[in-house]
C-alpha positions as CSV (number, residue, x, y, z in Angstrom):
1,X,62.6,-12.0,-36.0
2,X,64.6,-8.8,-35.6
3,X,66.8,-9.7,-38.5
4,X,63.8,-10.5,-40.7
5,X,62.1,-7.1,-39.8
6,X,65.4,-5.4,-40.6
7,X,65.7,-7.2,-44.1
8,X,62.1,-6.3,-44.8
9,X,62.6,-2.8,-43.8
10,X,65.8,-2.4,-46.0
11,X,63.6,-3.7,-49.1
12,X,65.1,-6.9,-49.2
13,X,61.9,-9.1,-49.4
14,X,63.6,-12.4,-49.6
15,X,64.9,-14.0,-46.5
16,X,65.8,-17.6,-45.2
17,X,65.2,-18.6,-41.7
18,X,66.6,-22.0,-40.6
19,X,65.5,-23.5,-37.4
20,X,66.0,-27.1,-36.0
21,X,63.0,-29.6,-35.6
22,X,60.7,-28.5,-32.6
23,X,62.4,-25.0,-32.3
24,X,59.2,-23.0,-33.0
25,X,59.1,-22.3,-36.9
26,X,55.4,-22.3,-37.0
27,X,55.3,-19.9,-34.3
28,X,58.0,-17.8,-35.8
29,X,56.1,-17.9,-39.1
30,X,52.8,-16.9,-37.6
31,X,54.6,-13.8,-35.9
32,X,56.0,-13.0,-39.2
33,X,52.5,-13.1,-40.8
34,X,51.1,-11.3,-38.1
35,X,53.5,-8.2,-38.5
36,X,53.5,-8.4,-42.2
37,X,49.5,-8.1,-42.1
38,X,49.5,-5.4,-39.4
39,X,52.5,-3.5,-40.4
40,X,53.5,-4.5,-44.0
41,X,50.2,-3.9,-45.9
42,X,50.0,-7.7,-46.5
43,X,46.4,-8.5,-47.4
44,X,47.0,-12.2,-47.8
45,X,49.3,-14.8,-46.8
46,X,49.6,-18.5,-48.0
47,X,51.0,-20.9,-45.6
48,X,51.8,-23.9,-47.5
49,X,52.8,-27.4,-46.0
50,X,53.6,-30.7,-47.6
51,X,51.4,-33.0,-45.5
52,X,48.0,-33.0,-44.1
53,X,49.0,-33.4,-40.5
54,X,51.2,-30.6,-40.6
55,X,48.2,-28.4,-42.1
56,X,46.1,-29.6,-39.0
57,X,48.9,-28.7,-36.6
58,X,49.6,-25.3,-38.2
59,X,45.8,-24.5,-38.0
60,X,46.0,-25.2,-34.3
61,X,49.0,-22.9,-33.9
62,X,47.1,-20.3,-35.6
63,X,44.0,-20.7,-33.3
64,X,46.2,-20.6,-30.2
65,X,48.6,-17.7,-31.2
66,X,48.0,-14.6,-29.0
67,X,49.0,-11.3,-30.8
68,X,51.7,-9.6,-28.7
69,X,50.3,-6.3,-28.8
70,X,46.7,-7.0,-28.8
71,X,46.0,-9.7,-26.5
72,X,43.5,-11.4,-28.9
73,X,44.1,-14.9,-30.7
74,X,45.2,-14.3,-34.3
75,X,41.9,-16.0,-35.7
76,X,40.0,-13.5,-33.6
77,X,41.7,-10.8,-35.6
78,X,42.0,-12.4,-39.1
79,X,40.2,-15.2,-41.0
80,X,42.2,-18.3,-41.3
81,X,41.1,-21.1,-43.6
82,X,42.4,-24.5,-43.9
83,X,42.1,-25.2,-47.7
84,X,40.8,-28.7,-48.3
85,X,39.1,-27.9,-51.6
86,X,39.4,-25.0,-54.2
87,X,36.8,-23.1,-52.6
88,X,37.5,-20.0,-50.4
89,X,35.6,-19.3,-47.3
90,X,32.7,-16.8,-48.0
91,X,33.9,-14.3,-45.5
92,X,37.5,-14.1,-47.2
93,X,37.9,-11.1,-49.1
94,X,37.8,-11.4,-53.0
95,X,41.1,-11.8,-54.9
96,X,42.1,-8.3,-56.1
97,X,41.6,-7.3,-59.8
98,X,44.4,-6.4,-62.0
């Protein structure tokens, strides 16, 4: 995580994080997403998976993740929507206009 933050700080927005199965890739991704939203001015993040069961698992991880500096769950701080159609949750902020 530190190396990812160094990369972003040095204006190198592309990074590869390689981890073995069961090593906590989803938690690492959620931690990165949390920090990008809180400190990096990200307003929206798309977390893409290639299987329905991975989407359900990821949603559970987002719901269980506790912000390290706040003590609240990620879903208490930010809107998380598992897309099952092309409709956005009404509480989601609208897409920015050009």
